[in-house]
C-alpha positions in Angstrom: 72.9 17.5 -134.2 73.7 13.9 -133.3 72.5 12.0 -130.3 73.5 8.7 -128.8 72.1 6.7 -125.8 74.0 6.6 -122.5 74.0 3.9 -119.9 71.1 4.1 -117.4 73.5 4.3 -114.5 74.8 7.7 -115.5 71.7 9.4 -114.4 72.6 8.6 -110.8 75.7 10.7 -111.2 73.4 13.7 -110.8 72.8 14.9 -107.3 69.5 13.7 -106.0 67.7 16.0 -108.4 64.6 14.0 -108.9 63.6 13.4 -105.3 60.6 15.1 -103.8 60.8 16.9 -100.5 60.4 14.3 -97.8 60.6 11.4 -100.2 63.4 8.8 -100.3 66.0 8.9 -103.1 65.0 7.1 -106.3 66.0 3.5 -106.5 69.2 2.5 -108.4 68.6 1.7 -112.1 67.2 -1.7 -113.1 69.6 -4.5 -114.1 70.8 -4.7 -117.7 68.1 -7.1 -118.7 65.4 -4.7 -117.6 66.7 -1.5 -119.3 63.5 -1.0 -121.2 62.0 0.5 -118.0 65.1 2.4 -117.0 66.0 6.0 -117.7 68.3 6.8 -120.6 70.1 10.0 -121.6 71.1 11.1 -125.1 73.7 13.8 -125.3 73.5 16.9 -127.4 77.0 17.1 -128.9 78.9 20.3 -129.5 79.8 19.8 -133.2 83.2 21.3 -134.0 83.3 23.8 -136.8 86.2 25.0 -138.9 86.1 28.7 -138.0 88.0 31.1 -135.8 87.1 31.0 -132.1 84.1 33.3 -131.4 84.5 36.5 -129.5 82.8 36.7 -126.1 83.1 37.7 -122.5 83.6 34.2 -121.1 86.5 32.2 -122.4 86.2 28.4 -123.0 88.6 25.6 -123.9 87.6 22.5 -125.9 90.1 19.7 -125.3 91.8 18.4 -128.4 93.5 15.5 -126.7 93.7 13.7 -123.3 95.7 15.8 -120.9 96.5 16.2 -117.2 94.7 18.5 -114.8 97.1 20.1 -112.4 96.9 22.0 -109.1 99.1 24.7 -110.6 101.1 25.3 -113.8 103.5 22.4 -113.9 102.4 21.4 -110.5 100.9 18.3 -108.9 98.7 16.1 -111.2 95.1 15.9 -110.0 93.6 13.9 -112.7 93.8 12.9 -116.4 90.9 14.2 -118.4 89.8 13.1 -121.9 88.1 14.8 -124.8 84.7 13.5 -123.6 82.9 13.9 -120.3 81.6 10.9 -118.3 78.2 11.5 -120.0 79.8 11.4 -123.4 79.7 15.1 -124.4 82.6 16.9 -125.9 84.7 18.3 -123.1 84.5 22.1 -123.1 85.9 23.8 -119.9 85.3 27.3 -118.7 88.6 29.3 -118.5 89.1 31.7 -115.6 92.7 32.6 -116.1 95.9 32.2 -118.2 99.6 32.0 -117.4 102.4 31.4 -119.9 101.1 28.5 -121.9 98.6 27.4 -119.2 94.9 27.8 -118.7 93.1 27.9 -115.3 89.8 26.0 -115.7 86.6 25.0 -114.0 86.5 21.2 -114.0 84.1 18.7 -112.4 87.1 16.8 -111.0 87.7 19.6 -108.6 85.7 20.8 -105.5 83.2 23.7 -106.1 85.6 26.5 -105.1 88.8 25.0 -106.5 90.3 25.3 -110.0 92.7 23.2 -112.1 95.3 24.0 -114.8 95.8 22.5 -118.2 98.3 23.2 -120.9 97.0 25.7 -123.4 98.3 23.5 -126.3 95.9 20.7 -125.4 92.8 22.9 -126.1 91.2 25.1 -128.6 90.1 28.4 -127.2 86.6 29.8 -127.7 84.3 32.2 -126.0 80.7 33.0 -125.3 78.6 35.9 -124.1 75.9 33.5 -122.7 75.7 33.1 -118.9 73.3 31.7 -116.4 72.6 33.5 -113.1 70.6 31.8 -110.3 69.2 33.7 -107.3 68.6 31.0 -104.7 66.5 33.1 -102.3 64.3 34.3 -105.2 64.2 30.8 -106.8 64.8 32.5 -110.1 67.1 31.8 -113.0 68.2 34.5 -115.5 69.7 33.7 -118.9 71.8 36.6 -120.2 73.7 37.4 -123.4 76.3 39.9 -122.1 74.2 42.4 -120.0 71.0 41.7 -122.0 68.4 39.5 -120.3 67.2 36.8 -122.7 64.9 34.9 -120.3 63.8 34.8 -116.7 62.3 31.7 -115.2 61.3 30.2 -111.8 63.3 27.2 -110.6 63.0 24.8 -107.7 66.1 24.8 -105.5 67.5 22.6 -102.7 65.3 22.2 -99.6 66.4 23.0 -96.1 69.4 20.9 -95.2 70.1 20.2 -98.8 70.6 23.7 -100.1 71.8 24.3 -103.6 75.6 25.3 -103.4 76.6 28.8 -104.3 79.5 29.9 -106.4 80.6 29.9 -110.0 80.2 26.7 -112.1 80.1 25.8 -115.8 77.9 23.9 -118.2 79.4 20.5 -118.9 76.6 18.6 -120.8 73.2 19.0 -122.4 71.3 15.7 -121.8 68.0 14.4 -123.2 66.0 11.7 -121.3 64.2 8.9 -123.0 61.2 8.7 -120.7 58.4 11.3 -120.3 58.1 10.4 -116.6 61.8 10.7 -115.9 62.6 12.4 -112.6 64.7 14.7 -114.7 61.8 15.6 -117.1 62.7 16.0 -120.7 66.2 17.1 -120.3 69.0 18.3 -118.1 71.8 20.9 -118.3 74.6 19.2 -116.2 77.0 21.5 -114.3 80.5 21.2 -113.0 79.5 21.7 -109.4 78.8 19.1 -106.7 76.2 18.9 -103.9 78.0 18.7 -100.6 74.9 18.2 -98.5 73.4 14.9 -99.8 71.0 12.9 -97.7 72.6 9.8 -95.9 72.4 6.7 -98.0 71.8 8.6 -101.3 72.8 5.9 -103.9 73.8 8.2 -106.7 76.4 10.8 -107.4 76.8 14.4 -106.4 76.7 16.4 -109.6 74.5 19.5 -109.9 72.1 20.1 -112.8 69.3 22.3 -114.1 66.6 20.0 -115.3 62.9 19.4 -116.0 60.5 17.6 -113.7 57.4 15.5 -113.9 56.2 17.5 -110.9 55.8 21.1 -112.1 54.1 22.1 -108.9 57.5 22.0 -107.2 59.0 24.6 -109.5 59.6 27.9 -107.6 59.9 26.0 -104.2 62.8 24.7 -102.1 62.0 21.1 -103.0 65.0 19.3 -104.4 68.2 17.7 -103.0 70.3 20.4 -104.6 69.5 20.6 -108.3 67.4 23.3 -109.9 64.1 22.2 -111.6 62.4 24.2 -114.3 59.2 24.0 -116.4 59.6 22.0 -119.6 59.4 25.0 -122.0 62.0 26.8 -120.0 64.5 23.9 -119.8 64.1 23.3 -123.5 64.9 27.0 -124.1 68.1 26.6 -122.0 69.1 23.5 -124.0 68.8 25.5 -127.2 70.6 28.6 -125.9 73.4 27.6 -123.6 76.7 26.4 -125.0 79.1 23.9 -123.3 81.5 25.8 -121.0 79.1 28.7 -120.3 79.4 30.1 -116.8 76.7 29.5 -114.2 76.6 31.8 -111.2 74.5 30.8 -108.1 74.1 33.2 -105.3 72.3 32.9 -102.0 
């Protein structure tokens, strides 16, 4: 597994995940000359292997070349997407449908409840039986392989007014931080979804994630601005188990 550093500013693309309940959002990253004290992420790359696409319940599509994301097969162009995410990971999209040479996919370029379409020829199909299920009211995450439960763990969820969005999302990146006191803990599983209820003046982005925390006492509480926080051992287990493109289901 290879890792490489990412720019400090990319951590602010995650949605207010590190803020404590009642606390102001974290400050923007330090200037370039002060990056020794700034957070850094390293990605866990999905290394391609020369073997047939695995069988599994949930289909995925790894982009082979830059392509267009469209509102419908052959329809309006929504965005151009490359083979790497904005965090530098290999781009693997969750597939939710197919139609005559086209794939309907979950992409971070779309709103939470909207899908996009790409040409099937631009991607290599795969599949996984791994899925993540989050019960917001119970503040619990369940990792499954098919119908088998692999792990259950408590998570912090969005506080009142900044509730964690519900719906179906997908894993886009597995990220390692470079600081023990990072507001994201050791690592983060970035998701395709967006937080639509950010606090006014939040300086970062709106992407959702499941991540660690330097404040483990908040795990199991409604304490974040939308992301889900887990204990270090639990988030490390997710990092080892969850492939890119795996589905994430969040219910109220």
